[in-house]
N, CA, C and O atoms as a GROMACS GRO file, in nm:
protein
  448
    1MET      N    1   3.214  -0.338  -1.740
    1MET     CA    2   3.092  -0.360  -1.667
    1MET      C    3   2.980  -0.382  -1.768
    1MET      O    4   2.961  -0.298  -1.857
    2GLU      N    5   2.904  -0.493  -1.757
    2GLU     CA    6   2.797  -0.521  -1.850
    2GLU      C    7   2.669  -0.461  -1.797
    2GLU      O    8   2.647  -0.455  -1.676
    3SER      N    9   2.585  -0.417  -1.888
    3SER     CA   10   2.456  -0.366  -1.845
    3SER      C   11   2.348  -0.439  -1.921
    3SER      O   12   2.361  -0.465  -2.041
    4GLY      N   13   2.238  -0.473  -1.850
    4GLY     CA   14   2.128  -0.544  -1.910
    4GLY      C   15   2.038  -0.451  -1.988
    4GLY      O   16   2.069  -0.332  -2.002
    5GLY      N   17   1.929  -0.502  -2.038
    5GLY     CA   18   1.839  -0.424  -2.120
    5GLY      C   19   1.771  -0.311  -2.045
    5GLY      O   20   1.747  -0.206  -2.103
    6SER      N   21   1.738  -0.330  -1.916
    6SER     CA   22   1.665  -0.228  -1.843
    6SER      C   23   1.755  -0.149  -1.748
    6SER      O   24   1.705  -0.066  -1.673
    7SER      N   25   1.884  -0.174  -1.750
    7SER     CA   26   1.971  -0.103  -1.658
    7SER      C   27   2.042   0.010  -1.729
    7SER      O   28   2.059   0.009  -1.851
    8SER      N   29   2.082   0.107  -1.652
    8SER     CA   30   2.156   0.220  -1.707
    8SER      C   31   2.263   0.259  -1.608
    8SER      O   32   2.257   0.223  -1.490
    9LEU      N   33   2.361   0.331  -1.655
    9LEU     CA   34   2.466   0.376  -1.566
    9LEU      C   35   2.431   0.515  -1.516
    9LEU      O   36   2.390   0.601  -1.593
   10GLY      N   37   2.449   0.535  -1.388
   10GLY     CA   38   2.424   0.666  -1.328
   10GLY      C   39   2.543   0.704  -1.243
   10GLY      O   40   2.635   0.625  -1.224
   11LEU      N   41   2.542   0.824  -1.192
   11LEU     CA   42   2.649   0.870  -1.106
   11LEU      C   43   2.602   0.869  -0.963
   11LEU      O   44   2.493   0.916  -0.932
   12SER      N   45   2.686   0.815  -0.874
   12SER     CA   46   2.654   0.818  -0.733
   12SER      C   47   2.689   0.956  -0.678
   12SER      O   48   2.739   1.042  -0.750
   13LYS      N   49   2.662   0.976  -0.551
   13LYS     CA   50   2.690   1.106  -0.488
   13LYS      C   51   2.838   1.142  -0.494
   13LYS      O   52   2.873   1.260  -0.497
   14LYS      N   53   2.924   1.042  -0.497
   14LYS     CA   54   3.068   1.067  -0.499
   14LYS      C   55   3.123   1.072  -0.641
   14LYS      O   56   3.244   1.081  -0.660
   15GLY      N   57   3.035   1.066  -0.742
   15GLY     CA   58   3.080   1.076  -0.880
   15GLY      C   59   3.122   0.945  -0.943
   15GLY      O   60   3.164   0.943  -1.059
   16LYS      N   61   3.111   0.834  -0.869
   16LYS     CA   62   3.146   0.705  -0.924
   16LYS      C   63   3.029   0.652  -1.006
   16LYS      O   64   2.913   0.677  -0.973
   17LYS      N   65   3.060   0.578  -1.111
   17LYS     CA   66   2.955   0.519  -1.192
   17LYS      C   67   2.899   0.397  -1.121
   17LYS      O   68   2.973   0.310  -1.076
   18THR      N   69   2.768   0.392  -1.113
   18THR     CA   70   2.700   0.278  -1.053
   18THR      C   71   2.595   0.228  -1.150
   18THR      O   72   2.547   0.304  -1.235
   19GLU      N   73   2.559   0.102  -1.138
   19GLU     CA   74   2.457   0.046  -1.225
   19GLU      C   75   2.322   0.057  -1.155
   19GLU      O   76   2.307   0.015  -1.041
   20ARG      N   77   2.223   0.114  -1.226
   20ARG     CA   78   2.090   0.128  -1.170
   20ARG      C   79   1.992   0.049  -1.257
   20ARG      O   80   2.000   0.049  -1.380
   21ASN      N   81   1.903  -0.018  -1.191
   21ASN     CA   82   1.796  -0.088  -1.262
   21ASN      C   83   1.667  -0.010  -1.239
   21ASN      O   84   1.629   0.017  -1.126
   22ARG      N   85   1.602   0.023  -1.346
   22ARG     CA   86   1.473   0.090  -1.337
   22ARG      C   87   1.371  -0.001  -1.400
   22ARG      O   88   1.395  -0.063  -1.504
   23ARG      N   89   1.257  -0.008  -1.337
   23ARG     CA   90   1.151  -0.092  -1.388
   23ARG      C   91   1.024  -0.011  -1.397
   23ARG      O   92   0.982   0.049  -1.298
   24ALA      N   93   0.962  -0.009  -1.511
   24ALA     CA   94   0.836   0.060  -1.529
   24ALA      C   95   0.723  -0.038  -1.500
   24ALA      O   96   0.714  -0.145  -1.561
   25TRP      N   97   0.637  -0.002  -1.407
   25TRP     CA   98   0.524  -0.086  -1.370
   25TRP      C   99   0.407  -0.058  -1.464
   25TRP      O  100   0.380   0.057  -1.498
   26THR      N  101   0.339  -0.163  -1.506
   26THR     CA  102   0.219  -0.145  -1.586
   26THR      C  103   0.100  -0.128  -1.492
   26THR      O  104   0.105  -0.171  -1.377
   27PRO      N  105  -0.007  -0.064  -1.539
   27PRO     CA  106  -0.126  -0.049  -1.454
   27PRO      C  107  -0.182  -0.183  -1.405
   27PRO      O  108  -0.231  -0.192  -1.293
   28SER      N  109  -0.174  -0.287  -1.488
   28SER     CA  110  -0.224  -0.417  -1.444
   28SER      C  111  -0.138  -0.476  -1.332
   28SER      O  112  -0.191  -0.540  -1.241
   29GLU      N  113  -0.007  -0.454  -1.337
   29GLU     CA  114   0.081  -0.502  -1.230
   29GLU      C  115   0.052  -0.429  -1.099
   29GLU      O  116   0.049  -0.490  -0.993
   30GLU      N  117   0.030  -0.298  -1.108
   30GLU     CA  118  -0.003  -0.222  -0.987
   30GLU      C  119  -0.137  -0.267  -0.930
   30GLU      O  120  -0.153  -0.277  -0.808
   31LYS      N  121  -0.232  -0.294  -1.017
   31LYS     CA  122  -0.364  -0.339  -0.972
   31LYS      C  123  -0.353  -0.473  -0.900
   31LYS      O  124  -0.417  -0.493  -0.796
   32VAL      N  125  -0.272  -0.564  -0.953
   32VAL     CA  126  -0.252  -0.694  -0.888
   32VAL      C  127  -0.185  -0.675  -0.753
   32VAL      O  128  -0.225  -0.739  -0.655
   33LEU      N  129  -0.084  -0.589  -0.745
   33LEU     CA  130  -0.014  -0.566  -0.618
   33LEU      C  131  -0.108  -0.507  -0.514
   33LEU      O  132  -0.105  -0.549  -0.398
   34ILE      N  133  -0.191  -0.411  -0.552
   34ILE     CA  134  -0.286  -0.353  -0.458
   34ILE      C  135  -0.385  -0.459  -0.410
   34ILE      O  136  -0.418  -0.465  -0.292
   35GLY      N  137  -0.432  -0.541  -0.502
   35GLY     CA  138  -0.524  -0.649  -0.464
   35GLY      C  139  -0.461  -0.747  -0.367
   35GLY      O  140  -0.525  -0.791  -0.272
   36LEU      N  141  -0.334  -0.780  -0.391
   36LEU     CA  142  -0.264  -0.872  -0.300
   36LEU      C  143  -0.244  -0.809  -0.163
   36LEU      O  144  -0.254  -0.878  -0.061
   37MET      N  145  -0.214  -0.680  -0.160
   37MET     CA  146  -0.198  -0.613  -0.030
   37MET      C  147  -0.329  -0.609   0.047
   37MET      O  148  -0.331  -0.628   0.168
   38LYS      N  149  -0.439  -0.584  -0.024
   38LYS     CA  150  -0.570  -0.586   0.041
   38LYS      C  151  -0.601  -0.725   0.096
   38LYS      O  152  -0.657  -0.739   0.205
   39GLU      N  153  -0.564  -0.827   0.020
   39GLU     CA  154  -0.585  -0.964   0.064
   39GLU      C  155  -0.505  -0.994   0.191
   39GLU      O  156  -0.556  -1.060   0.282
   40LEU      N  157  -0.381  -0.946   0.197
   40LEU     CA  158  -0.300  -0.966   0.318
   40LEU      C  159  -0.365  -0.898   0.438
   40LEU      O  160  -0.365  -0.954   0.548
   41VAL      N  161  -0.420  -0.779   0.418
   41VAL     CA  162  -0.485  -0.707   0.528
   41VAL      C  163  -0.606  -0.787   0.577
   41VAL      O  164  -0.626  -0.802   0.697
   42MET      N  165  -0.686  -0.839   0.483
   42MET     CA  166  -0.805  -0.917   0.521
   42MET      C  167  -0.767  -1.047   0.592
   42MET      O  168  -0.845  -1.097   0.674
   43ASN      N  169  -0.650  -1.102   0.562
   43ASN     CA  170  -0.607  -1.228   0.624
   43ASN      C  171  -0.526  -1.209   0.751
   43ASN      O  172  -0.468  -1.305   0.802
   44GLY      N  173  -0.520  -1.087   0.804
   44GLY     CA  174  -0.455  -1.063   0.932
   44GLY      C  175  -0.306  -1.038   0.928
   44GLY      O  176  -0.240  -1.049   1.031
   45TRP      N  177  -0.250  -1.004   0.813
   45TRP     CA  178  -0.107  -0.977   0.803
   45TRP      C  179  -0.072  -0.834   0.842
   45TRP      O  180   0.046  -0.803   0.857
   46LYS      N  181  -0.169  -0.749   0.858
   46LYS     CA  182  -0.145  -0.609   0.894
   46LYS      C  183  -0.155  -0.595   1.045
   46LYS      O  184  -0.250  -0.642   1.106
   47THR      N  185  -0.056  -0.530   1.105
   47THR     CA  186  -0.056  -0.504   1.248
   47THR      C  187  -0.059  -0.353   1.270
   47THR      O  188  -0.068  -0.276   1.174
   48GLU      N  189  -0.052  -0.310   1.395
   48GLU     CA  190  -0.053  -0.167   1.426
   48GLU      C  191   0.067  -0.094   1.365
   48GLU      O  192   0.055   0.022   1.324
   49ASN      N  193   0.181  -0.160   1.359
   49ASN     CA  194   0.304  -0.096   1.313
   49ASN      C  195   0.339  -0.128   1.168
   49ASN      O  196   0.449  -0.095   1.125
   50GLY      N  197   0.252  -0.189   1.094
   50GLY     CA  198   0.281  -0.226   0.955
   50GLY      C  199   0.246  -0.371   0.932
   50GLY      O  200   0.164  -0.429   1.002
   51PHE      N  201   0.310  -0.429   0.833
   51PHE     CA  202   0.284  -0.568   0.799
   51PHE      C  203   0.376  -0.660   0.879
   51PHE      O  204   0.484  -0.620   0.922
   52LYS      N  205   0.331  -0.783   0.897
   52LYS     CA  206   0.412  -0.883   0.966
   52LYS      C  207   0.532  -0.921   0.881
   52LYS      O  208   0.529  -0.906   0.759
   53PRO      N  209   0.639  -0.970   0.946
   53PRO     CA  210   0.756  -1.015   0.869
   53PRO      C  211   0.717  -1.125   0.770
   53PRO      O  212   0.638  -1.214   0.803
   54GLY      N  213   0.773  -1.118   0.652
   54GLY     CA  214   0.746  -1.217   0.550
   54GLY      C  215   0.640  -1.175   0.450
   54GLY      O  216   0.610  -1.249   0.356
   55TYR      N  217   0.582  -1.055   0.469
   55TYR     CA  218   0.475  -1.013   0.378
   55TYR      C  219   0.527  -0.989   0.237
   55TYR      O  220   0.454  -1.009   0.140
   56LEU      N  221   0.653  -0.945   0.224
   56LEU     CA  222   0.707  -0.920   0.090
   56LEU      C  223   0.719  -1.050   0.010
   56LEU      O  224   0.695  -1.052  -0.110
   57LEU      N  225   0.756  -1.157   0.078
   57LEU     CA  226   0.765  -1.287   0.009
   57LEU      C  227   0.627  -1.336  -0.033
   57LEU      O  228   0.612  -1.396  -0.140
   58LYS      N  229   0.524  -1.310   0.050
   58LYS     CA  230   0.387  -1.344   0.013
   58LYS      C  231   0.344  -1.264  -0.109
   58LYS      O  232   0.281  -1.318  -0.200
   59LEU      N  233   0.378  -1.133  -0.112
   59LEU     CA  234   0.343  -1.049  -0.226
   59LEU      C  235   0.414  -1.097  -0.353
   59LEU      O  236   0.354  -1.104  -0.460
   60GLU      N  237   0.542  -1.130  -0.339
   60GLU     CA  238   0.619  -1.178  -0.454
   60GLU      C  239   0.559  -1.307  -0.509
   60GLU      O  240   0.544  -1.323  -0.630
   61ALA      N  241   0.524  -1.400  -0.420
   61ALA     CA  242   0.464  -1.526  -0.463
   61ALA      C  243   0.330  -1.502  -0.531
   61ALA      O  244   0.297  -1.566  -0.631
   62GLY      N  245   0.253  -1.409  -0.476
   62GLY     CA  246   0.125  -1.377  -0.536
   62GLY      C  247   0.140  -1.314  -0.674
   62GLY      O  248   0.059  -1.339  -0.763
   63MET      N  249   0.243  -1.231  -0.691
   63MET     CA  250   0.269  -1.170  -0.822
   63MET      C  251   0.305  -1.277  -0.924
   63MET      O  252   0.258  -1.273  -1.037
   64PHE      N  253   0.390  -1.373  -0.884
   64PHE     CA  254   0.428  -1.482  -0.974
   64PHE      C  255   0.306  -1.567  -1.013
   64PHE      O  256   0.294  -1.611  -1.127
   65LYS      N  257   0.216  -1.589  -0.916
   65LYS     CA  258   0.098  -1.669  -0.942
   65LYS      C  259   0.001  -1.594  -1.034
   65LYS      O  260  -0.056  -1.654  -1.125
   66SER      N  261  -0.018  -1.465  -1.010
   66SER     CA  262  -0.113  -1.386  -1.088
   66SER      C  263  -0.060  -1.349  -1.226
   66SER      O  264  -0.135  -1.342  -1.323
   67LEU      N  265   0.071  -1.323  -1.233
   67LEU     CA  266   0.133  -1.280  -1.358
   67LEU      C  267   0.250  -1.373  -1.390
   67LEU      O  268   0.365  -1.339  -1.363
   68PRO      N  269   0.221  -1.490  -1.446
   68PRO     CA  270   0.329  -1.585  -1.477
   68PRO      C  271   0.435  -1.522  -1.567
   68PRO      O  272   0.402  -1.451  -1.662
   69GLY      N  273   0.559  -1.548  -1.537
   69GLY     CA  274   0.669  -1.497  -1.618
   69GLY      C  275   0.712  -1.356  -1.581
   69GLY      O  276   0.796  -1.298  -1.650
   70THR      N  277   0.657  -1.301  -1.474
   70THR     CA  278   0.695  -1.166  -1.434
   70THR      C  279   0.835  -1.167  -1.372
   70THR      O  280   0.880  -1.269  -1.320
   71ASP      N  281   0.902  -1.052  -1.378
   71ASP     CA  282   1.035  -1.042  -1.319
   71ASP      C  283   1.034  -0.956  -1.192
   71ASP      O  284   1.138  -0.910  -1.147
   72ILE      N  285   0.917  -0.937  -1.135
   72ILE     CA  286   0.904  -0.854  -1.014
   72ILE      C  287   0.952  -0.932  -0.893
   72ILE      O  288   0.908  -1.044  -0.868
   73CYS      N  289   1.044  -0.871  -0.818
   73CYS     CA  290   1.099  -0.931  -0.697
   73CYS      C  291   1.057  -0.848  -0.576
   73CYS      O  292   1.022  -0.731  -0.589
   74ALA      N  293   1.061  -0.910  -0.459
   74ALA     CA  294   1.025  -0.839  -0.336
   74ALA      C  295   1.115  -0.719  -0.316
   74ALA      O  296   1.069  -0.608  -0.290
   75SER      N  297   1.243  -0.742  -0.329
   75SER     CA  298   1.339  -0.632  -0.317
   75SER      C  299   1.424  -0.633  -0.442
   75SER      O  300   1.486  -0.734  -0.473
   76PRO      N  301   1.429  -0.526  -0.512
   76PRO     CA  302   1.392  -0.388  -0.483
   76PRO      C  303   1.257  -0.347  -0.539
   76PRO      O  304   1.209  -0.239  -0.504
   77HIS      N  305   1.192  -0.426  -0.624
   77HIS     CA  306   1.076  -0.380  -0.699
   77HIS      C  307   0.956  -0.346  -0.611
   77HIS      O  308   0.905  -0.234  -0.616
   78ILE      N  309   0.910  -0.442  -0.528
   78ILE     CA  310   0.789  -0.419  -0.449
   78ILE      C  311   0.816  -0.316  -0.341
   78ILE      O  312   0.732  -0.229  -0.316
   79THR      N  313   0.932  -0.323  -0.275
   79THR     CA  314   0.961  -0.225  -0.170
   79THR      C  315   0.969  -0.083  -0.224
   79THR      O  316   0.922   0.011  -0.160
   80SER      N  317   1.028  -0.066  -0.342
   80SER     CA  318   1.038   0.070  -0.397
   80SER      C  319   0.901   0.121  -0.441
   80SER      O  320   0.873   0.240  -0.428
   81ARG      N  321   0.815   0.034  -0.494
   81ARG     CA  322   0.680   0.076  -0.535
   81ARG      C  323   0.599   0.121  -0.413
   81ARG      O  324   0.528   0.221  -0.420
   82ILE      N  325   0.609   0.048  -0.302
   82ILE     CA  326   0.538   0.086  -0.180
   82ILE      C  327   0.591   0.218  -0.127
   82ILE      O  328   0.513   0.302  -0.080
   83THR      N  329   0.722   0.238  -0.132
   83THR     CA  330   0.782   0.364  -0.087
   83THR      C  331   0.732   0.481  -0.171
   83THR      O  332   0.702   0.588  -0.117
   84ILE      N  333   0.723   0.462  -0.301
   84ILE     CA  334   0.672   0.569  -0.389
   84ILE      C  335   0.527   0.599  -0.357
   84ILE      O  336   0.489   0.716  -0.354
   85TRP      N  337   0.445   0.496  -0.334
   85TRP     CA  338   0.305   0.519  -0.299
   85TRP      C  339   0.294   0.596  -0.168
   85TRP      O  340   0.212   0.688  -0.157
   86LYS      N  341   0.375   0.561  -0.069
   86LYS     CA  342   0.372   0.632   0.059
   86LYS      C  343   0.410   0.779   0.041
   86LYS      O  344   0.346   0.867   0.098
   87ARG      N  345   0.513   0.804  -0.038
   87ARG     CA  346   0.558   0.942  -0.062
   87ARG      C  347   0.449   1.022  -0.133
   87ARG      O  348   0.421   1.136  -0.096
   88PHE      N  349   0.389   0.963  -0.235
   88PHE     CA  350   0.284   1.030  -0.312
   88PHE      C  351   0.162   1.056  -0.225
   88PHE      O  352   0.104   1.164  -0.229
   89HIS      N  353   0.122   0.956  -0.147
   89HIS     CA  354   0.006   0.969  -0.060
   89HIS      C  355   0.031   1.077   0.047
   89HIS      O  356  -0.059   1.156   0.077
   90GLY      N  357   0.151   1.080   0.103
   90GLY     CA  358   0.184   1.180   0.204
   90GLY      C  359   0.180   1.321   0.147
   90GLY      O  360   0.135   1.414   0.214
   91SER      N  361   0.227   1.338   0.023
   91SER     CA  362   0.224   1.469  -0.041
   91SER      C  363   0.081   1.515  -0.063
   91SER      O  364   0.048   1.630  -0.036
   92LEU      N  365  -0.004   1.426  -0.111
   92LEU     CA  366  -0.145   1.461  -0.132
   92LEU      C  367  -0.213   1.494  -0.001
   92LEU      O  368  -0.290   1.590   0.008
   93GLN      N  369  -0.186   1.414   0.102
   93GLN     CA  370  -0.247   1.437   0.232
   93GLN      C  371  -0.207   1.573   0.288
   93GLN      O  372  -0.290   1.644   0.344
   94THR      N  373  -0.080   1.610   0.272
   94THR     CA  374  -0.032   1.740   0.319
   94THR      C  375  -0.101   1.854   0.245
   94THR      O  376  -0.144   1.951   0.307
   95MET      N  377  -0.113   1.842   0.114
   95MET     CA  378  -0.177   1.948   0.036
   95MET      C  379  -0.324   1.963   0.072
   95MET      O  380  -0.374   2.075   0.082
   96LEU      N  381  -0.393   1.852   0.092
   96LEU     CA  382  -0.535   1.860   0.123
   96LEU      C  383  -0.562   1.912   0.264
   96LEU      O  384  -0.666   1.973   0.288
   97ASN      N  385  -0.471   1.888   0.356
   97ASN     CA  386  -0.492   1.930   0.495
   97ASN      C  387  -0.446   2.071   0.525
   97ASN      O  388  -0.485   2.126   0.628
   98ASN      N  389  -0.365   2.133   0.440
   98ASN     CA  390  -0.306   2.263   0.471
   98ASN      C  391  -0.376   2.381   0.407
   98ASN      O  392  -0.316   2.488   0.396
   99ASN      N  393  -0.500   2.367   0.365
   99ASN     CA  394  -0.572   2.476   0.301
   99ASN      C  395  -0.489   2.541   0.191
   99ASN      O  396  -0.477   2.663   0.186
  100SER      N  397  -0.434   2.460   0.105
  100SER     CA  398  -0.348   2.511   0.000
  100SER      C  399  -0.426   2.556  -0.123
  100SER      O  400  -0.367   2.585  -0.227
  101GLY      N  401  -0.557   2.562  -0.112
  101GLY     CA  402  -0.637   2.602  -0.226
  101GLY      C  403  -0.686   2.486  -0.310
  101GLY      O  404  -0.757   2.506  -0.409
  102ILE      N  405  -0.650   2.367  -0.271
  102ILE     CA  406  -0.696   2.249  -0.343
  102ILE      C  407  -0.822   2.200  -0.274
  102ILE      O  408  -0.824   2.181  -0.152
  103GLY      N  409  -0.926   2.181  -0.350
  103GLY     CA  410  -1.050   2.134  -0.293
  103GLY      C  411  -1.141   2.078  -0.399
  103GLY      O  412  -1.102   2.063  -0.514
  104ILE      N  413  -1.262   2.046  -0.359
  104ILE     CA  414  -1.359   1.989  -0.451
  104ILE      C  415  -1.485   2.074  -0.444
  104ILE      O  416  -1.539   2.098  -0.337
  105LYS      N  417  -1.530   2.120  -0.559
  105LYS     CA  418  -1.660   2.186  -0.568
  105LYS      C  419  -1.763   2.076  -0.579
  105LYS      O  420  -1.744   1.982  -0.656
  106THR      N  421  -1.870   2.086  -0.505
  106THR     CA  422  -1.965   1.975  -0.499
  106THR      C  423  -2.042   1.954  -0.628
  106THR      O  424  -2.081   1.842  -0.658
  107ARG      N  425  -2.064   2.059  -0.707
  107ARG     CA  426  -2.147   2.042  -0.826
  107ARG      C  427  -2.068   2.047  -0.957
  107ARG      O  428  -2.125   2.028  -1.064
  108THR      N  429  -1.939   2.073  -0.949
  108THR     CA  430  -1.858   2.080  -1.070
  108THR      C  431  -1.734   1.997  -1.055
  108THR      O  432  -1.726   1.911  -0.966
  109LEU      N  433  -1.638   2.021  -1.139
  109LEU     CA  434  -1.512   1.945  -1.135
  109LEU      C  435  -1.422   1.993  -1.024
  109LEU      O  436  -1.456   2.086  -0.950
  110TYR      N  437  -1.306   1.928  -1.011
  110TYR     CA  438  -1.206   1.968  -0.915
  110TYR      C  439  -1.152   2.106  -0.952
  110TYR      O  440  -1.154   2.143  -1.069
  111HIS      N  441  -1.106   2.181  -0.854
  111HIS     CA  442  -1.044   2.310  -0.883
  111HIS      C  443  -0.916   2.325  -0.802
  111HIS      O  444  -0.900   2.264  -0.696
  112ILE      N  445  -0.829   2.406  -0.852
  112ILE     CA  446  -0.702   2.435  -0.783
  112ILE      C  447  -0.689   2.585  -0.772
  112ILE      O  448  -0.591   2.634  -0.717
   0.00000   0.00000   0.00000
């Protein structure tokens, strides 16, 4: 089994070796993706239940246009990044809403 430069071998739940591709996003790539998503929302691609079908292809095309030579694909790269953002945002929302001791002092820095 050949592995590329960014892929590594991992173990699946059943102990079989599988090939995993991991991609590290740069801050500029994330900034472009967020900008493209905001643009889709402003252009009516966002509905009550999420984005309209085909939004991932629009995001992928926008990434290619903004960052020529990028290797970012709709699936798995963009979908996994959005999933991570949702998970991170949900965790923060839960902590802030549950009186977990996390808050903001109005005249000083954040406190935990």
